[in-house]
N, C-alpha and C positions, 0 to 999 in steps of 0.2 A: 541690715534690718531696717524696715520702714519705721518712720516716726509715728507712733500710735498715741501721742499725747492728745489730751482733750482739745488743746488749741489747734492742733493739726486737723482733728476731726471737724471742728467748727469751721475752720478756714476752707476745708474741702467741700463741706456741705454748702457753704455760702457761694463758693466759686461755681460749683455744679448748678446750684439754684439759679444763679445769674445767667449762666450759659443756656440752661433750659428755658428761662424766660425769653431769651433772644430768639430761640427757635419757635417758641409758642407765640411770640409777638407777630412773627411772620404769618402764622396760621390765623391769628386773630384779625390781622389786617384784611385777610380775604374772607373771613367768616361773615355770614349773614346773621345779624343779631335780631332780625325781625323788628327793628325800630327801638330795641332796648339799649340802654347804656351798658357799658362793660360791667359796671357794678350790679345792675339789675340782672344781667345775663349770668354773672358768677353766682349771685344769690339763687337764681332759678336752678342752676346746675347743682348747687349745694342741696337744695330741697329735693331735687330728683334723686341724688345719690344717697340721701339719708331718710327719705320719707318712710321707708319700711320700719324705721326705729321710732316713729312718732315724733318727728322734728317739730319744734315750736320756735317762736321768735327768739326766745332767750338763747336757744342753741345756736342760732345764726349769729347773734350778737357776740357770743363767746368765741365762735370760730373765726369771726372777722375782727375781733378786738374792738368792737363798737358797743355803744349803749343800746339797750332794747328800744329806747325812745327814738333812736335814729333809724332803727330797722323797721319799725311799724309803718311809717308812711310809704316806704318802698314796697313793703308787702301789700299794703292797701292798693297801691297802683297796679301791682302785678295781678292782684285778685280782680280788680275792677276791669282790667283789660283781658281777663280770661286766661291768664298764664298759669295761675294757681287757684286752689280752692282750700277752704278750711273745712275740716270735718270733726265732729265730736270724737273725742278719744274714748274708745270702748271701756277703758279702765278707769276713766275719770271724766264724767260728763261736763265738768267745769272747764276742762282743757279743750282747745281746738288745735288739732295737728294740721300741718301744712302738707299739701300734695300737689303735684303738677297735674295739669289737665292734659288731655291728648295733644292739644295745641302746644303746650309747654314742653311736653316730652319730645315732640318732633323737633322743636327748635334746639333743645339741649343736644339731641343726638346729632343734628347737622353741625352745630357749633363744635361739639367734641371731635367730630370727624376732621374738621378743618384745623382745629387746635392741635391735635395729636399727629396730624399727617407729616409734619416736618421733624418732630422729635422722636417718634416711635421707631423709625428705622435706625436712627443713631444709637438709641439705647440697645436695640437688638443686635446691632453690629458690634457694639463694645462689650456686651455682657451676654453670656449664654444663659440658658434657663436656670441652671444651678446658681450662677452668680446673681441673677435677678431675684431668685427666691431668698438667698442669703441676705441680700441688700434690703429687700422688703421686710424680712424678719427683724433685722437690726434697726432699721428706721422706725418700724412699728413699735418696737420695744422702747426706743429713745423717745418717740412721740408720746407714748402712754406715760412714761416716767415724768417727762416735762409737764404734761397736762396735770398730773397729780400734784406736783410741787410748785406749779406756776403761782407767782404772787398775785395774779389777777383773777384767779378762780376761787 
């Protein structure tokens, strides 16, 4: 019977995460970031992925484990260079939500294609659709729980 202890789960997640990063690093080396730093490109990707939920600077800070004051200058640069825009939140006129521009969207999609090109076939080769669905469900459940009990939130 497989060891299902929490320590084994954590070790496996860490090991798989490191291996995925290696595959993704190869894709990132070949990716065109449009002159952005990797940090800026990741932030742009996060905004694109979450903009339908009304993402704000604080959300980015929480997701990256940084302070909102550190995120603001990066966002200002992305906005000034035309990668993102701020829009009034329809539910709260005092809030400005972040959205990628068409220029930003194109860069994110090109970046993602390069990033995932090396790792996607490996995941599909190792896990069938049912395995992937079960893994997504389990990791989502774990992620939500850890977000709720995190000492930094």
